[in-house]
N, C-alpha and C positions, 0 to 999 in steps of 0.2 A: 356497553360492548365488554366482552369478556374473553380471557385468555388464560390458560392454565399450563404451567411447566411442571412435569413430574420425573422423578428420578428413582431408581432403586438403589439399595446398597448391599454391602457384605460386611462381615463383622470388623474388618480393618478399614473400611470406607463406608461408614454410615450414610444413608440417604439424606440425614439431616444437615449434612455439609452443605447442602443447598442453600441453607440459611446464611452461611459464611460467604458464599459466592455471590449472593443477591444482596448481601449487607442488610438483611431484614430478619429479625428474630422469629422463628416459627411459633414461639409462644405469644406472639402479639398480632393484633389487627391494627394496621396503621393507615392513616389518611393523609393524602398529600394534595395541596391545592395546585391546580394548573390554570393556565389562562382561559380554559373553556369548561371547567367543572373540577370535580374531585376524583382523585385516583385512589382506590382502596387496595391495599395488598393484605392478603390473608392467607392462611395455610388450612385447607380443608383437611388435610391429614398430615402427619409429622411423626413418623416412626423410623427407627433405624432401617428397617427393611424397605420403606417406600415413604416418599416426602413429595407433597404437591404444593406449589406456590400458585396463587391466583391473583390475577390483576384485573379489577373491575373499574371501569372508568364511567363515571356518571357525567354526561354531558349537559351543560347548561345551554339550551337552545337559544335563550336570549343573549347570553354573552357571546355565542358563536357568531350571531347576527352582528352585534355590536363591533366585534373585533375583526370580522372577516370582511370580505368585499361587500359593501352595502350597496352597490349598483350592479346592474346586469351589464351585458355587452352594450356598448355604444352609449353608456351613462344613463340608460333607462332604468327607473326603480323596478325591482323584482316585484312580482305579485305578493302581496302582503302575506298570504298564507303559506305560500311555497318557501319563504325564508325560514319558517318555523317548522314546517311539516317535512321531514326528510328522513333519511336512514342513519344520519350521523350518530344519534345516541344508541343505536342498536347494532351496528355491523362495524366490525373491525376495519379500520380505515387509517388514513394518515394521522388522524387525532390519536389513535392508539399507538401508532409508531412514535410520536412525539412523547407520549405519556412514558413509553419503555424507556426512551433516552433520559427523561427527567428523573424517573423513579429509580432505574437500574443503571445510572451512569457509570459508576464504578465497575459494576459487573460487566458492562459492555466494553469497558476498556481492559478488562482482565486484571483488575487490581484487587488484591485481598491482603491487606496489611497483617491481620490476624493470623492468617494461614497462607502464606505466600506460595506454597507448593500447589495449592488446589486449582488456581485459574488455568494452568496449563494441563491439567489432566482431563482426557476425554472421559466421559461417563454416560451410562444409559439415559438417554433423554426422550421424553414423549411430551409433544406440544399439541394442545387442542384448541381450535378456534371454532366456536359454535356456528357463528354466521360471519362470512368473510364475502365482500363483493368481489367478483372476479370476472373483469371485462376480458373475455377470451375463454371462459369456461374451465372446466376440470383439466381439459388437455394443457392449457397454458400453465395452470398451477403446477402440473407435473414437470413441465419443461423448465419452470424456474427453480424448483426445489430439489428435484433429483440428482442434477449435475453437483449439488452441493453435498451430497452424501446421505440425504434423507430418503427413508422409506415413506412413501406418500400414499395416504388413503384420502380420496376426496370424493364427496358425494354432493351432486347438485340438489339444491333445495327447490321443491315444486312451487309454482305459483300458488297452487291451491291444493291440498291433499284430497279434498273432496272432489275436485275437478281435474284429474290428472291429464285430461285431453288439452287443458290449457298450456301444458308444457312446463319447462323449468324456468325459474327465475334467474337473474344473473348472480345470485348468492350461492355459496357452497359451504359445506361443513368440512373442515380440514382437520386432519390428524397427521402428525410427523413423528417419525421415530428414527433414532440413530444411536449408535454405541461408539461412533468414531469422533464425535464432535464435542468441544468444549461449551459450557454455558455462554462464554463470550461469543463464540462462533455463532451459537443459535440466536442470540439477541441482535447481533449484527445482520444476520440474514433477514430476520422479521422486521428490523428497523428499515432496510432498504426495499424489501419486497412487498410488504403490506401496502405502502402508497402505490407501488407499480400495478399491483392487482386492482387496487381501488381506482386508480387513474383518475382521480379527482381531488387534488391537495386542497386543504381548507384555507391555506394562506398563500400570499404572493411569494412566487419564488424569485429569489434574488440571487446575486452571484455567489453569496456565501453557501449556497445550497451545493456547489460544485465541491467546496472544502468538506461539507458534511458528508457527501457521497464518498469522498475519497477516504475519510477517516473510518467510515464503516465498511466501505466495500473495497477499498484499496488493495487489500491481501487477497481478495478471491475473485473480484468482479471481472478483472481483465481477461481471464481465461474461461469465463462462462460462455456457452455457446449463444445465449441470448443477451449478450452484453449490450448491443445496440438498442434492443427493445427496452431493457431495463434502464439504461441511461436516459434514453428519450422520454420514457414515461416518468421516470423520477423526477426529472427537470421540467415537467409540464410541456414537453415539446418545444421548449425555447431553443431554437437552432444554435444560437451563438454559445449558450451555456453547454449544450449538448457536445458541440465541437470541441469546446475546450476540455471538457471531461474526457471525451474519446482520446484526445492528445495526451493527457496526463496518464490516462489508463494504459496507453500504448508505451509510454515511458517506463511505467512500472513492469510491463511485460519485458521490456528490453533489459531493465535492471535486474530481473529475476535470472537472466542467463547467467550461467556459471562462469566466472571469470578464470576459472582453472582448466579451461578447454584444452589447453597444450599439456597440462599435467596429466590429463586422461590418456593422451597420445603417448607421453613419456612413459606411463605406467604400463601401457600395453607393450611398448617396446622393451622395458625392463623386465617384463614377466618372461619374455623369451630368452633373456640373458642373466638368469638369476645368479649364475656362477661369476659373473663379472662384477666389479664395483660399480654400484649404482651412481650415476651422475646427479649433481644437484639439480632438482626439478626447476624448470625454467621460470615458474612462478616466484620461486625463492630468489633466483638470479635477478629477476626483474625488480623485485622489492629492494634488494641489496643495491641495485643500480639507482633507484629513486632516492634511497637513503644517503648515498654517497653524494648525489647531485644536490640534495637539500643541504648537507652539511657544507659543501663547497660554496653554496650561495650564502650561507650564513643565516639562513632563515630561521626564526624562533616560532613564529605563528603560522600554522599550516592548515590548509584546506584540503581535505581528501573528497573530491567531487566525484560521486558515483562510488561511494565507499563500500557498497555491497555489504558483506558480511563482516567487515571490519578487520581483516587481515592486516592491511597496512597501517591503520590506526593503532593496532595492537603493537606493531613493531615501532612505530613513532613513540609510543609511550615508554619504551625501554630506554630511550636516549633523553636524558635530562635537558639537553641543549633545546629541545623542543618544548616551549613552555605553555603554548596554547594549540590543541589539535581539534579541529572540527570536522567531523564526518557528515557528508550530506548525500542523501539518497532519496529517490522518488518512491521507493518501495518501503512501506510500513513493515512488511515481514522481514525484509532483509535488516532493517534497523533494530528489530526485536532480536534477531539472531545475533547481530553485532553487539547489542547490549549484554546478552547472556554471555557471549564469548569474553568480553572485557570484564565481566562481573561487576558492572557498575553499582549494582545495589549492595555490593560488599567492599566496595573500593574505599580505601581511606579518604578522609576529606582533602588532603593536600593533592593526592593523585587525582581524586575526582574533579578537582577544581581545574585541571589541565585538559579536560576532554569534554566535548559536547557532541551529540548526535541530534540531528533534525532532519525532518523531511523537506524535500525542495525539489523542484524541477529545473534542470539546467537549461530548459528551453525558454525561460523567463528570467529577466533581471530580478535580483534579489539583494535588497540593501544589507541584508545580514553578512553577505559575502564580501563586503568592502573593507579594505584597511588591513588585509593579511600580507604577510611577507611572501608566502608561496602557495600555489594551488597545484594539485596533481589530478590529471585525469588519465588513470591507469587502466588501459583496455576498455575504454568507454565509447570513443567516437565511431568504432566499427559496429556499434549496436543501434546507430541512428540511420535513419534514411538520408540519403545525400542532400535532399532538399532542405533538411532541417538542420544541417550543419551550421548555417549562417546565423541561426538563432542562438545555438550554443555559443558560437565564436563571439557574438556580441556580448551575452551575458557574462562570458568569463573575461575576455580581453578588452571588451569596450566598456562595461559597466563596473565589474568587480575590480579589474586592473591591479592583481597582485603584482608585486616586483618581479617574481619568478613564477613561470608556469612550466610544468613538466608534462609531456604528452607521450604516452607509449601505445603502440597499435602493431598488430601482426605484420610482418613482411611476407606478403604473399609469394614471392619468389623462392622463399625457403620451404614452401610446402612440398616441393619434390623430394625433399630429404626425409619426410615422415613416411616410413614404410606403411604404416597402417592407414594412412589417409588416402582415400581414393582419389584418382586423378580429377582435377576439375572442381573438387569440393573444398569449400572453406573449412577452417578449423572447428567451427561451431555453428550449428544449424540456424542460430539466431543472428549470425554476423550478416549485415546488409552489404557490406563490401570488404575487401582487403586489398590494400595498396601495395604497389611495388615501391622500392625505395625512391624512385624518381618521382612517382605520384605524391608520395608523402612529403618529399622536399618541396615540391611545387606548391602544395597546399600550405605547408608550414611557412614557407617564404612569403606567399601572399598575405597570410595572417598577420605576420610579423610586420610587413610594410604598411599594412592598413592601420595598425594599432601602435605603432612606435615601439617595437620590439626588435632586438637582435636575436637570431636563432642559431644554435649549433646542434649537430646530430651525433647520438652516441649508439653504439652497437651494443645490444643486450643479448647475451648468449654467445655461442661459438661463431665467429665471423667466418663464414665460408668464402673462400676466394671467388667462387663462381656465383653464388646466389645470395650472398651476404648473411646477416644474423637472422635468427628466428623472430626476434622483436627489435623494432626500431624505436628510438626515444629522441624527441626534439625537446631541447632546453631553451625556453624563451626568457630573456632578461630585458627589463625595460630600457629602451636605448637612451632616453633623457637622463635616467638615473646614472648610468654609465659615463655619460659625458660631463655630468656635474662632478662625479667622484674624480674623473681624470683632471678636471680644471683645479679642483681642490688640491690634488696631490702636486 
C-alpha cells in the first residue's frame, strides 16, 4: 500500500522543509519495522520548489494472520486460503494508519525541535492514495474530508476495466489538496479517516482506542458533521466505547466555548460609550475575585479545572504564593493555546516547575486531581447538560476533594441589564442553563451537604439591588478541616 505527501515552496519557505516536519531526511531512503511488515519512507522528488514524501508499506501476510484474530466468528477457523488472500497488502487501510502513527509520530504531534516554527505553519499540501477501500463510495469520502478543509478528487476504481458493465469496486483513488492545513493536521485526518473508510480494523479494538481517537481527533472531530459515523466506525461499532468517545467529544465541544462571553457584551456596550471611562471587564473582575478567595484560603497548590486558554493559570503564575498550578481541560486545542499563551517552551526551569497542563474530563474521576489545596471551576458548569452535573460533582467534591473549591457561574437575573442581549437569551449560545441566585444557592448547598463542605457566596461585579451581581461565586471549604482547626485553636 502506498501514500504520498507533496508540498510546494517559495524562496523563503522551501518545499524541502517537509523533511524537517516529517523528521525524515529527503536524501535518504529509510526502512522501519512494524508488527505487520516493513514501512519504507523515500522522497521521489526533493527540490526547493516541490518535495514529495512517500510511505510504502509492505505487509507480511503471514505475520498479519499470526498477530491478528486467528479465529472467525464463533471460534470457527477461517478458511485457510482466505486468511492469506485479501486486500491488506495493496489497499490503504487501518494498517497504513498505524504505520503513519509509528513512522511519523513526532510530525503527527506537531513537534519539530530543529525548526520549532514550522509545525504551526499551514502550507500547500497534496496527498495521493492510489487504492483506498471506501465502504460508502466516493460520496462518503467527500463527506469525510471536505468539512476539514480539503479539496477532494475521488474516482471509483472499476471492477474490471475491460468489462465496465460489471460496475465499480469498493475501492477509490483519492487526491486531497489544501493550502490551509498543517502537516500535523493532514496526518491526524488520515490516521482517523483511513480506518473509517476501510471499516475493518486488523486488530482487536480495546478501551485505549478511545484515547487514540481523542489524541488524533479531539481538536477537530467534535464539530465534524459526520462525527457519529466516524466515531462508530473507528471503534468498530463497539457501542460502549462509542458512547464514551461521544461523551468526551461533547465535553471538548463545550470546552471550546469562549469563557469571555460577557466580555463580548461588555465590548458592545463600551463601543457605544467610547467617551466614558471604560469599566473593568467582568472577566477580569471574576479572575480578581478568584485570586482573592484563593489567597484568603491559604492555598498553595491549585487546580484550574476547565482552564480553557489559560488566562487564570497565567494570573496565578504571577503570584509566588501559588507554588503549584495545574490546568486541566478536555480540549487539546485549548491546552495548546494555553501553552503558547504561557510560553512554556521558553519558560525558565524554576517557573516551569510550578505549572502543569494536562488533558482530562471532569465527568470522570482522575487520581491526578487528588491532594490539592484548592480547585477552581470558573464558568464551567453552565456548559454541561444538567443530567451530567452529578458526575462532575462526584469527580471534584467526592473523589478529588480539594480543601477549597471555587465555582463561578452567570446570574441569569442580571441578564436584563445587558442592553445588547435579546430578552430570553442566555449569554452564550453554548450555555445549557443559567441559574438564578436562588437556584445556584440550592445546588451549592446540596453539594456541600452531600460531601462535607461549608459554602459561602460572593458577588462578582456590580451588585444590583434588584437583580444581584452579573456573576455569582460559591466558596466551598471542607467542613471537617474547619472543625479540626477550631479544636486545635
